[in-house]
N, C-alpha and C positions, 0 to 999 in steps of 0.2 A: 791699480786705478783708484783704490780707496784714498791714497794720499794725494793723488792729483786732483781728485774732486774736492777733497778737503781744502787744498790750497786755493782752488778756484773760488770756493764758497767764502773763504776768509778774505780773499782779495776783493770780491764784490761787496762783502759786508763792510769792509774797512774803507773802501774808496767811494762807494755809492750810497750805502744805507746809513752808516754811522754819521757821516758828515751832515746829513739832513736831519738827524735827530735833534729836536728842539730848535731847529733852524729852517723849518718849512716856511716858504714865503706865501703870501696870499695868492690863491689860485693854484697852489700845488697840492691841494687836498680837495677831493670831490667825493660824491656819493655814487656808488654803483646801484644801490638800493637803499631804502630808508634804514639808517643806522649801520650801513655796510660801507666803510670808507675805502678809498684808494688814494695813494699818494704818488707823486712823481718818483719817489724812491722805489715803490713797488714796480712801477712800469720799467724804469731803467735797470733795476736789478734783474728782472725777468729777461730782458733783452740780452744783458751781458751773460747771464747764466746759460741761456739758450745757445748763444754763440759758442761759449766755451765748452759746454757739454757735448754738443754735436761735433765739435772739433776733436774731442777726445775719443768719440765713438762714431765715426762717419757712418751715415745711413740710419742713425737712430732718430726717433721721433721725440717730440716734447709735448707734454700736457702741462701747461702752466695756468695758474689761477687767473691771471689777467687775460691770457689768450682765450680761455674758456668763457670769461665774462664778455669778451668781444664777439665770440663765435662759439656757442654751446656745443656745436658738433665736434669741436676739437677734443672733447672728452672721449669721444668714440674711439680715438686712437689707442686707448688702453686695451681694446679687444684685438689690436693688431698683432700679428706674429712678429717676433724679433724684439729689439730693444726699444723701450720707451722710458724716457725720463719724466718724472713728476716733480714739478717745481712749485714751491711756495716762496715767492721772492721776499716777502716780509710777512711772517706769521705773527699775528697780534697787531695788525695795522692800527686798530683803534687806540691801543696803548701807545704805539709809536707816534701817531699823529698828536696825541695828548701830551707828548713829552714824558711818558711813563715807561716803566718796564713791567713785565718782560716782553720782548719781542725776539723773534728768531728768523733764521734763514734755513729752509728745509728742502732736501732733495732726496728722491728715491729712484732706484733703477729697477724696472720691471722687465722681465723677459718672458714672452709668451704668456702673459697674464699672471706671472708669479713674481713676488718680490725677491730681489736678489741682493740689494744693498740699500743702505739708508744713512743719511747724514742730517744731524740737527745741530746748528750752531746758535748758542745763546750769544747774541752779538755783543751786548754790553759786558757780560761776565766773561766772554771769550771761552766758554766751555763747549767742547765739541763731543757729541755723542754719536757713535757710528755702529753699524751692524752689518754683517755679511751673512747671507744664508748659510747655515751649517758651520759658521766660525765664531759665533758668539757676539756679544755686544760690549762696547768699550766706551768709557767716559774719560776724556783727557788721557787716553792711552792705557787706562786701568780697566780690567775686565769687571763688568758688573753682572751680578746675578740676583734675581728676585728672591724674596724670602720663601721658605718652603713649608712653614707651619701655618696653622689657622688658629688665631687666638680667640676666635668667637666674635659674633656680630658686635657686641658692645665695645670691643677694643679696636674696631676698624674705623678709620677716618679717611675721607676722600672727597671726591668732587662729583657733584651731580649738575651737569650743564643743562639747566632747565629752560633756558631762554626761549628755545624754539619748540618745546614740548607742547602738544595740544593741551588745552586747559584741563580736561578731565584726567588725563594721564599725569599732568603736573601735580594736581591735587593729590592723586593716589600715591605717587612716588614720594612726595614731601611728607605725607602722613606716615607712610610705612617706614621712611628713613629714620624715624624716631627710634627704631629698634637698633640702629647702628650707633657707633661711638660719636659720630659727628660728620658733618659735611659742609662744604661751601659751594658756591657757584663757580669756583675756579678762577684762574687768572686771565681768562679770555685769550689763551694762547696755548694751543695743543702742543707746541714745541717745548713748553714748560711742563705740562701735565704728564706727558709720557716718561721723560727722564726722572721726574720726581717719584713716579711709581716704581720705576726700576731700582731706585736707590732707597726705597722704603720711606721716603718722606710722606707718602700717602699710600693707602692700600687698595684703593679702587677709583675708577673714573667711569662715569656714565655719560654718554653723548647721544644726541638725537640725530642731528645732521652729520653725515659721514662723507663729506666731500674728500676726494682722494688726496689732494695736497695737504689736507689737515691730518689725515689718519694713516696713510700708507707708510710714511717714514717711521712714525712712532710705533705702529703695530709690529713692524719687523724687529725694532729694537726690543720691545717687550717680549716677543716670542723667543728671540735669540737669547734673551736674559733669563728665560725659563718661565715667563708669564703666560697668561691666557687672554686671548682677544676673541670675543664671540658676539654675535647678534643676540638679541633678547630671547630668540627661540633656541639658543644653544648652538647654532650653526657657526662654523668658523668664518672669519672675515677674510675676504680676498679683494685685491685692488680693483677689480671690475665691478664690485657689488654696488647696487643702488638702493638696496633695502635700508631703511632707516633703523636707527637704534644700534648702540654698541655698548657693551660692558667690558671693562678691562680690569684685570686683577693680577696679582703676582703669582698665583698658582690656581689650579683647578678647584681646590677646596675652598679658598676664599671667594672665588667666583661664584660657586654654588651657594655659599653662605649669604653673600650680598644679594644675589639673584633671588634667593628664596625669601629674603627679608623684604625686598622691594616689590616682588611679584608673588605673593603667597598663594594667589589663586591661579597662577600660571602666567606665562608671558602674554603681553598685549599683542593684538593684531596691528601690524605697522605697514604703512604704504612704502612704495619705492619713490625715489626722486624722479 
């Protein structure tokens, strides 16, 4: 099924998403919330992916970003027994709508609340990263493994996605991050950030909002590549989690180094979505 899903994602990306890039007409972009855009490509991509995925796995359910935006109770399907697809029809929509990169199409398969498989397609670059539970992670058919050493805080560069952080936590994290080698706010596309960590382009990523379509695909890819994905309190991330805050690293040692640098007084108390 890995190849069949990959073919479906590529077909949708190349026939629905990519033709609209830099060619969105007036009225084909709107706001779901202030600063949170949706385009006709997001909507049509999710419809096509939903149809194709449920045909591949009859009886399966789908949790898609746009379906949840229309009806938040759809997210509750993740707690269902059996197979549930998670769909991000265009990850990095704001980039896409602005005619910029990166943007991706992402899919994950969850069974009984546990991640089983994941696909991330960089649409413009046509790079496909996939993972299957227990079978490793692959980028364009080549197995990827995260680094196993810890060079120390001053040598670590990564992403701190601080847009949604509470003000006090943002100030704390930004001040403490001076002890790291460097950080950016990221590319505003989780489908870029996770593979970049798996290939050592960056060594950590910190997120506040952890909506499943943004993080379930990438988290399986990182763990299958040998990396570490945990909440700020050190607990492992699962697809059904609603607790905010996530720190991702290529191994346990780097995770501890980054965590200790950002939160020297212990992890913050965080709410659930």
